[in-house]
ZAKE-626640 format. One record per residue (C-alpha): residue in three letters; z negated, y, x negated; residue number from 1. Coordinates in pm, 1 decimal. Layout:
% residues N
+---------+----------+----------+----------+-----+
! residuo !       c3 !       c2 !       c1 ! num !
+---------+----------+----------+----------+-----+
!     ala !        Z !        Y !        X ! NUM !
...
+---------+----------+----------+----------+-----+
This chain:
% residues 203
+---------+----------+----------+----------+-----+
! residuo !       c3 !       c2 !       c1 ! num !
+---------+----------+----------+----------+-----+
!     met !      0.0 !      0.0 !      0.0 !   1 !
!     ala !     88.5 !    345.8 !   -131.0 !   2 !
!     thr !   -200.2 !    568.0 !   -228.2 !   3 !
!     asn !   -227.4 !    935.3 !   -131.3 !   4 !
!     leu !   -100.8 !   1022.5 !   -478.6 !   5 !
!     gly !    200.5 !    799.3 !   -429.1 !   6 !
!     glu !    273.2 !    951.2 !    -90.1 !   7 !
!     asp !    246.5 !   1296.5 !   -245.9 !   8 !
!     cys !    502.8 !   1204.1 !   -511.7 !   9 !
!     phe !    735.5 !   1069.1 !   -246.2 !  10 !
!     ala !    694.4 !   1385.0 !    -36.8 !  11 !
!     lys !    774.4 !   1606.5 !   -335.1 !  12 !
!     ala !   1082.7 !   1403.9 !   -420.4 !  13 !
!     ile !   1209.4 !   1421.7 !    -61.7 !  14 !
!     gly !   1121.2 !   1790.8 !    -61.6 !  15 !
!     cys !   1354.9 !   1841.3 !   -356.1 !  16 !
!     leu !   1626.1 !   1664.5 !   -162.5 !  17 !
!     ser !   1574.4 !   1885.0 !    142.9 !  18 !
!     leu !   1628.0 !   2190.0 !    -78.7 !  19 !
!     asn !   1934.9 !   2040.7 !   -240.6 !  20 !
!     pro !   2074.5 !   1733.1 !    -60.4 !  21 !
!     trp !   2377.4 !   1743.1 !   -290.9 !  22 !
!     gln !   2164.9 !   1633.0 !   -586.4 !  23 !
!     asn !   2250.6 !   1291.1 !   -725.2 !  24 !
!     his !   1998.9 !   1028.2 !   -615.5 !  25 !
!     arg !   1945.3 !    911.3 !   -973.4 !  26 !
!     glu !   1825.3 !   1259.7 !  -1065.7 !  27 !
!     thr !   1584.5 !   1253.1 !   -772.7 !  28 !
!     ile !   1440.2 !    922.4 !   -886.0 !  29 !
!     gly !   1377.4 !   1101.5 !  -1212.8 !  30 !
!     val !   1175.4 !   1356.5 !  -1016.8 !  31 !
!     leu !    921.5 !   1086.6 !   -937.2 !  32 !
!     his !    878.6 !   1006.5 !  -1303.1 !  33 !
!     ser !    854.5 !   1370.7 !  -1406.4 !  34 !
!     ile !    593.0 !   1448.2 !  -1139.2 !  35 !
!     asn !    348.3 !   1186.7 !  -1258.9 !  36 !
!     gly !    512.4 !    847.0 !  -1265.2 !  37 !
!     ser !    306.1 !    706.8 !  -1551.2 !  38 !
!     tyr !    -19.6 !    819.4 !  -1388.7 !  39 !
!     cys !     82.0 !    652.1 !  -1062.7 !  40 !
!     met !    159.3 !    330.6 !  -1245.7 !  41 !
!     lys !   -185.7 !    330.5 !  -1404.2 !  42 !
!     arg !   -328.6 !    346.7 !  -1053.6 !  43 !
!     thr !   -128.2 !     31.9 !   -971.6 !  44 !
!     trp !     73.6 !    229.3 !   -717.1 !  45 !
!     his !    400.0 !     48.7 !   -641.7 !  46 !
!     leu !    645.5 !    307.7 !   -775.4 !  47 !
!     pro !    957.8 !     83.7 !   -752.2 !  48 !
!     lys !    913.8 !     54.2 !   -373.7 !  49 !
!     val !    901.8 !    430.9 !   -329.5 !  50 !
!     met !   1193.1 !    472.0 !   -570.6 !  51 !
!     ser !   1389.3 !    233.2 !   -351.4 !  52 !
!     asp !   1301.8 !    436.0 !    -41.8 !  53 !
!     val !   1408.0 !    758.5 !   -213.1 !  54 !
!     thr !   1734.3 !    599.4 !   -325.6 !  55 !
!     ser !   1807.6 !    493.6 !     30.2 !  56 !
!     thr !   1738.7 !    842.0 !    159.5 !  57 !
!     cys !   1961.4 !    996.1 !   -108.0 !  58 !
!     arg !   2248.5 !    767.4 !    -23.4 !  59 !
!     lys !   2226.7 !    867.4 !    341.3 !  60 !
!     leu !   2232.2 !   1233.7 !    245.3 !  61 !
!     ser !   2525.4 !   1172.8 !     11.9 !  62 !
!     lys !   2726.4 !   1030.4 !    302.7 !  63 !
!     val !   2656.4 !   1344.1 !    503.2 !  64 !
!     gln !   2762.4 !   1559.1 !    210.0 !  65 !
!     arg !   3091.0 !   1373.5 !    167.8 !  66 !
!     lys !   3175.6 !   1434.9 !    533.1 !  67 !
!     ser !   3116.2 !   1809.5 !    514.0 !  68 !
!     thr !   3237.8 !   2086.5 !    286.4 !  69 !
!     met !   3120.1 !   2439.7 !    244.2 !  70 !
!     thr !   3326.6 !   2682.9 !    449.0 !  71 !
!     lys !   3471.7 !   2996.4 !    290.9 !  72 !
!     thr !   3223.5 !   3207.7 !    484.3 !  73 !
!     glu !   2926.6 !   2997.0 !    372.5 !  74 !
!     lys !   3049.8 !   3006.3 !     15.0 !  75 !
!     lys !   3090.1 !   3384.0 !     19.8 !  76 !
!     lys !   2740.9 !   3430.0 !    166.1 !  77 !
!     leu !   2586.0 !   3205.0 !    -97.1 !  78 !
!     val !   2761.3 !   3380.8 !   -385.2 !  79 !
!     thr !   2649.8 !   3715.1 !   -241.3 !  80 !
!     tyr !   2293.4 !   3586.8 !   -208.1 !  81 !
!     trp !   2274.8 !   3474.7 !   -571.3 !  82 !
!     tyr !   2433.6 !   3795.2 !   -696.9 !  83 !
!     his !   2212.6 !   4035.6 !   -501.6 !  84 !
!     ser !   1904.3 !   3830.9 !   -584.6 !  85 !
!     ser !   2002.2 !   3864.7 !   -950.1 !  86 !
!     leu !   2022.7 !   4243.3 !   -911.9 !  87 !
!     glu !   1670.2 !   4251.4 !   -768.2 !  88 !
!     asp !   1537.0 !   4046.4 !  -1058.6 !  89 !
!     trp !   1712.2 !   4277.9 !  -1303.2 !  90 !
!     lys !   1539.2 !   4576.9 !  -1142.4 !  91 !
!     ala !   1205.3 !   4397.4 !  -1179.3 !  92 !
!     tyr !   1289.5 !   4324.9 !  -1542.2 !  93 !
!     leu !   1361.7 !   4690.4 !  -1615.7 !  94 !
!     ala !   1046.3 !   4807.4 !  -1437.4 !  95 !
!     leu !    824.7 !   4564.7 !  -1629.8 !  96 !
!     arg !    991.1 !   4655.4 !  -1957.5 !  97 !
!     lys !    934.8 !   5024.3 !  -1887.0 !  98 !
!     ala !    568.8 !   4944.4 !  -1819.5 !  99 !
!     arg !    556.6 !   4769.5 !  -2159.9 ! 100 !
!     arg !    482.6 !   4434.5 !  -2003.3 ! 101 !
!     tyr !    737.4 !   4277.2 !  -2231.1 ! 102 !
!     ala !    661.8 !   3907.4 !  -2185.4 ! 103 !
!     gln !    660.1 !   3931.6 !  -1805.6 ! 104 !
!     ala !    981.5 !   4131.7 !  -1824.1 ! 105 !
!     leu !   1160.1 !   3856.3 !  -2016.1 ! 106 !
!     phe !   1071.2 !   3611.4 !  -1739.3 ! 107 !
!     phe !   1272.5 !   3826.0 !  -1496.1 ! 108 !
!     leu !   1551.4 !   3871.2 !  -1749.6 ! 109 !
!     his !   1586.8 !   3494.4 !  -1743.9 ! 110 !
!     leu !   1587.0 !   3484.0 !  -1362.3 ! 111 !
!     ala !   1853.3 !   3751.9 !  -1337.1 ! 112 !
!     leu !   2087.1 !   3560.7 !  -1568.6 ! 113 !
!     glu !   2008.6 !   3227.1 !  -1402.1 ! 114 !
!     lys !   2113.5 !   3360.4 !  -1062.9 ! 115 !
!     leu !   2435.3 !   3510.0 !  -1197.8 ! 116 !
!     ile !   2527.7 !   3170.7 !  -1341.5 ! 117 !
!     lys !   2445.3 !   3003.4 !  -1009.3 ! 118 !
!     ala !   2669.0 !   3255.3 !   -831.9 ! 119 !
!     leu !   2948.9 !   3150.7 !  -1068.6 ! 120 !
!     ile !   2887.3 !   2781.6 !  -1004.3 ! 121 !
!     val !   2921.5 !   2830.1 !   -629.3 ! 122 !
!     ser !   3216.9 !   3066.7 !   -669.9 ! 123 !
!     asn !   3409.7 !   2813.3 !   -877.3 ! 124 !
!     ser !   3335.4 !   2510.7 !   -660.2 ! 125 !
!     asp !   3246.7 !   2400.1 !   -309.1 ! 126 !
!     asp !   2903.1 !   2283.5 !   -413.2 ! 127 !
!     his !   2555.1 !   2426.4 !   -439.7 ! 128 !
!     ala !   2409.9 !   2519.4 !   -776.7 ! 129 !
!     pro !   2175.7 !   2261.5 !   -934.0 ! 130 !
!     met !   1800.2 !   2313.0 !   -909.9 ! 131 !
!     ser !   1745.3 !   2394.0 !  -1273.6 ! 132 !
!     his !   1617.5 !   2685.0 !  -1482.1 ! 133 !
!     asn !   1794.9 !   2568.3 !  -1798.0 ! 134 !
!     leu !   2068.0 !   2826.0 !  -1858.2 ! 135 !
!     ser !   2261.7 !   2610.4 !  -2105.2 ! 136 !
!     tyr !   2267.9 !   2323.9 !  -1854.7 ! 137 !
!     leu !   2371.4 !   2553.0 !  -1570.7 ! 138 !
!     val !   2653.6 !   2719.4 !  -1760.6 ! 139 !
!     gly !   2778.7 !   2370.1 !  -1842.7 ! 140 !
!     lys !   2829.1 !   2319.8 !  -1468.7 ! 141 !
!     thr !   3084.3 !   2601.0 !  -1462.6 ! 142 !
!     thr !   3440.9 !   2600.0 !  -1588.7 ! 143 !
!     leu !   3357.9 !   2863.8 !  -1850.9 ! 144 !
!     gln !   3449.0 !   2837.2 !  -2216.0 ! 145 !
!     val !   3124.0 !   2950.4 !  -2376.8 ! 146 !
!     ser !   3086.5 !   3037.9 !  -2744.1 ! 147 !
!     glu !   2828.0 !   2862.1 !  -2957.7 ! 148 !
!     gln !   2649.6 !   3194.6 !  -3003.3 ! 149 !
!     tyr !   2618.6 !   3250.8 !  -2628.6 ! 150 !
!     leu !   2495.2 !   2894.1 !  -2579.3 ! 151 !
!     lys !   2230.1 !   2960.0 !  -2841.6 ! 152 !
!     tyr !   2124.7 !   3278.8 !  -2665.1 ! 153 !
!     leu !   2106.2 !   3102.6 !  -2327.9 ! 154 !
!     ser !   1897.8 !   2822.4 !  -2474.1 ! 155 !
!     glu !   1651.6 !   3071.2 !  -2624.9 ! 156 !
!     ile !   1627.5 !   3275.1 !  -2304.3 ! 157 !
!     ser !   1552.8 !   2957.2 !  -2106.4 ! 158 !
!     arg !   1229.8 !   2932.9 !  -2306.0 ! 159 !
!     phe !   1112.6 !   3260.7 !  -2150.2 ! 160 !
!     asn !   1099.5 !   3090.4 !  -1811.7 ! 161 !
!     met !    898.2 !   2788.0 !  -1920.2 ! 162 !
!     ser !    666.4 !   2981.6 !  -2151.8 ! 163 !
!     ser !    579.1 !   3226.2 !  -1873.2 ! 164 !
!     arg !    497.5 !   2958.5 !  -1614.9 ! 165 !
!     tyr !    245.3 !   2728.6 !  -1775.8 ! 166 !
!     pro !   -107.8 !   2831.7 !  -1880.2 ! 167 !
!     asp !   -112.4 !   2636.3 !  -2205.2 ! 168 !
!     glu !    193.7 !   2824.8 !  -2330.2 ! 169 !
!     lys !    148.1 !   3156.9 !  -2155.0 ! 170 !
!     leu !   -113.6 !   3314.8 !  -2382.2 ! 171 !
!     ala !     72.2 !   3228.7 !  -2701.0 ! 172 !
!     phe !    397.5 !   3353.8 !  -2554.0 ! 173 !
!     tyr !    247.6 !   3681.8 !  -2430.6 ! 174 !
!     ser !     94.4 !   3758.1 !  -2768.1 ! 175 !
!     ser !    421.2 !   3687.8 !  -2951.2 ! 176 !
!     ile !    634.8 !   3941.4 !  -2762.1 ! 177 !
!     asp !    626.9 !   4301.7 !  -2881.1 ! 178 !
!     lys !    846.6 !   4608.3 !  -2839.5 ! 179 !
!     lys !   1080.2 !   4509.0 !  -3123.5 ! 180 !
!     ile !   1140.7 !   4159.5 !  -2987.2 ! 181 !
!     ser !   1184.7 !   4302.4 !  -2638.1 ! 182 !
!     ala !   1450.4 !   4544.6 !  -2765.3 ! 183 !
!     his !   1633.1 !   4257.4 !  -2939.1 ! 184 !
!     trp !   1652.2 !   4049.1 !  -2621.8 ! 185 !
!     his !   1730.4 !   4348.7 !  -2403.4 ! 186 !
!     lys !   2049.6 !   4406.4 !  -2600.6 ! 187 !
!     ile !   2147.8 !   4039.8 !  -2576.6 ! 188 !
!     gly !   2051.2 !   4013.1 !  -2209.1 ! 189 !
!     leu !   2256.7 !   4317.8 !  -2119.8 ! 190 !
!     glu !   2557.0 !   4173.7 !  -2301.7 ! 191 !
!     leu !   2524.5 !   3841.2 !  -2118.6 ! 192 !
!     lys !   2474.9 !   4014.2 !  -1784.2 ! 193 !
!     arg !   2792.6 !   4219.9 !  -1825.5 ! 194 !
!     trp !   2986.1 !   3911.1 !  -1936.0 ! 195 !
!     leu !   2877.6 !   3711.4 !  -1630.9 ! 196 !
!     glu !   2936.5 !   3998.1 !  -1389.3 ! 197 !
!     asn !   3289.2 !   4046.7 !  -1526.6 ! 198 !
!     leu !   3357.2 !   3678.9 !  -1462.2 ! 199 !
!     leu !   3231.9 !   3725.0 !  -1105.3 ! 200 !
!     asn !   3458.3 !   4029.4 !  -1064.8 ! 201 !
!     val !   3178.3 !   4242.7 !   -927.4 ! 202 !
!     asn !   3231.1 !   4548.8 !  -1150.6 ! 203 !
+---------+----------+----------+----------+-----+
């Protein structure tokens, strides 16, 4: 019998699917492991059974997805949503930077770029953007030819998201960001933002 912890893992996995039913079921199985699969196994919770249930659910959702495609109107609305959401995050970034809250500002710099890339993913396909904060991974889901230098920048900026979220990394990250480092990443972030916006044809 599944424990409460097991049921919680299952609920979170299905929750991820409800947010993005286009996600491959193998990736969703991975969600169970990343949540706390090893801990569940130590509690003798029957993870394979729940994994099987999740797989079944994913396959059903995949069938629904294959039967339906995003309309032009839906696609346009989603691209607009990601783009305008990116603009709001950029405003937050600038406000925090002006207030000299440099580490917090870089978190929003990351979000602004993430949402621009997701707008591009939707714009260039009939699919939703993956649920990921990894900018290098996301840009790989586009049809863009990206330079090694830009990939390096995107990989570094992705660290701002993770380092700002988790307590064990947050203090070290906050203390490592000063005005000079902020200025360095502001220049790079602005360059990437303009590049992505040009590709979206929004300027």
